[in-house]
Kinemage of the C-alpha trace (Angstrom):
@kinemage 1
@onewidth
@group {chain A} dominant
@subgroup {mainchain}
@vectorlist {calphas} color= white
{ca unk a 1} P -71.075 -96.695 -34.047
{ca unk a 2} L -70.742 -96.510 -30.038
{ca unk a 3} L -67.223 -96.824 -27.753
{ca unk a 4} L -66.767 -97.260 -24.691
{ca unk a 5} L -66.139 -93.882 -22.120
{ca unk a 6} L -64.021 -94.038 -18.250
{ca unk a 7} L -66.605 -91.497 -15.533
{ca unk a 8} L -64.572 -91.274 -12.903
{ca unk a 9} L -67.190 -90.144 -9.227
{ca unk a 10} L -65.856 -87.985 -7.117
{ca unk a 11} L -67.979 -88.197 -3.366
{ca unk a 12} L -68.784 -86.354 -0.969
{ca unk a 13} L -69.746 -87.200 3.093
{ca unk a 14} L -70.289 -90.606 3.411
{ca unk a 15} L -73.743 -89.602 5.043
{ca unk a 16} L -75.087 -88.149 1.576
{ca unk a 17} L -73.807 -91.002 -0.355
{ca unk a 18} L -75.535 -93.692 1.793
{ca unk a 19} L -78.434 -92.057 1.401
{ca unk a 20} L -78.718 -92.610 -2.048
{ca unk a 21} L -76.720 -95.465 -2.355
{ca unk a 22} L -79.826 -98.287 -2.753
{ca unk a 23} L -81.760 -95.348 -5.722
{ca unk a 24} L -78.177 -95.556 -7.478
{ca unk a 25} L -76.755 -99.307 -7.168
{ca unk a 26} L -80.973 -99.627 -8.727
{ca unk a 27} L -80.370 -97.171 -11.508
{ca unk a 28} L -77.142 -98.453 -12.017
{ca unk a 29} L -79.015 -101.920 -12.428
{ca unk a 30} L -81.446 -100.925 -15.136
{ca unk a 31} L -77.865 -99.456 -16.945
{ca unk a 32} L -76.669 -102.554 -17.240
{ca unk a 33} L -79.641 -104.606 -18.135
{ca unk a 34} L -80.007 -101.613 -20.991
{ca unk a 35} L -76.420 -102.831 -21.784
{ca unk a 36} L -75.107 -99.345 -21.558
{ca unk a 37} L -73.560 -99.776 -18.674
{ca unk a 38} L -70.360 -102.709 -18.516
{ca unk a 39} L -69.162 -102.218 -15.670
{ca unk a 40} L -69.050 -100.118 -11.756
{ca unk a 41} L -67.649 -99.439 -8.542
{ca unk a 42} L -66.339 -97.227 -5.813
{ca unk a 43} L -62.881 -97.436 -5.055
{ca unk a 44} L -61.153 -98.555 -2.114
{ca unk a 45} L -58.221 -97.382 -1.459
{ca unk a 46} L -57.841 -95.206 1.141
{ca unk a 47} L -57.447 -92.041 -1.271
{ca unk a 48} L -60.421 -89.533 -2.138
{ca unk a 49} L -64.165 -91.607 -1.771
{ca unk a 50} L -65.270 -92.247 -5.756
{ca unk a 51} L -65.584 -94.687 -8.262
{ca unk a 52} L -64.862 -95.955 -11.706
{ca unk a 53} L -68.309 -96.452 -14.989
{ca unk a 54} L -67.241 -98.126 -17.937
{ca unk a 55} L -69.950 -97.116 -20.876
{ca unk a 56} L -70.451 -97.452 -24.089
{ca unk a 57} L -72.201 -94.968 -25.685
{ca unk a 58} L -72.251 -93.146 -28.972
{ca unk a 59} L -70.965 -89.843 -27.330
{ca unk a 60} L -69.838 -88.080 -23.962
{ca unk a 61} L -72.884 -85.953 -24.512
{ca unk a 62} L -74.908 -89.493 -24.364
{ca unk a 63} L -72.849 -90.153 -21.149
{ca unk a 64} L -73.435 -87.109 -19.977
{ca unk a 65} L -77.427 -87.514 -20.070
{ca unk a 66} L -77.245 -91.177 -17.982
{ca unk a 67} L -75.229 -89.176 -15.589
{ca unk a 68} L -77.336 -86.408 -15.220
{ca unk a 69} L -80.693 -89.323 -14.181
{ca unk a 70} L -78.539 -91.183 -11.758
{ca unk a 71} L -80.406 -90.690 -8.086
{ca unk a 72} L -76.361 -89.982 -6.420
{ca unk a 73} L -75.763 -87.078 -9.081
{ca unk a 74} L -78.626 -85.306 -8.952
{ca unk a 75} L -78.956 -85.988 -4.641
{ca unk a 76} L -75.839 -83.861 -4.823
{ca unk a 77} L -73.274 -86.764 -3.020
{ca unk a 78} L -71.545 -86.377 -6.486
{ca unk a 79} L -69.339 -83.517 -6.188
{ca unk a 80} L -67.084 -84.803 -9.782
{ca unk a 81} L -67.594 -86.324 -12.927
{ca unk a 82} L -64.796 -86.731 -15.325
{ca unk a 83} L -65.645 -88.943 -18.551
{ca unk a 84} L -62.408 -90.262 -21.014
{ca unk a 85} L -63.375 -92.015 -23.865
{ca unk a 86} L -61.165 -95.898 -23.291
{ca unk a 87} L -60.448 -97.666 -25.729
{ca unk a 88} L -59.680 -101.637 -24.490
{ca unk a 89} L -57.492 -102.945 -25.821
{ca unk a 90} L -56.675 -106.038 -23.986
{ca unk a 91} L -59.317 -108.340 -22.590
{ca unk a 92} L -63.021 -108.093 -22.870
{ca unk a 93} L -65.678 -105.335 -21.179
{ca unk a 94} L -69.482 -106.858 -21.286
């Protein structure tokens, strides 16, 4: 049964992010079309650069497989990844 996962990315230097951003967004857009990525976007506060991604998948391993193919990950712009099981109690997720 599918469940939700919250993923946080930590990003490296802005130049590295910029190099991979177009392919990264295209890849994530394809995941949205497939229905496995429900929402994503960068943090906008002044803390360390990163992003939040919400997935619907069967397991953390399935999410990890999707992340491993992200151009931002393969290109080295992502310096840290955390995958956590998430239970949306109120509201809707795509």
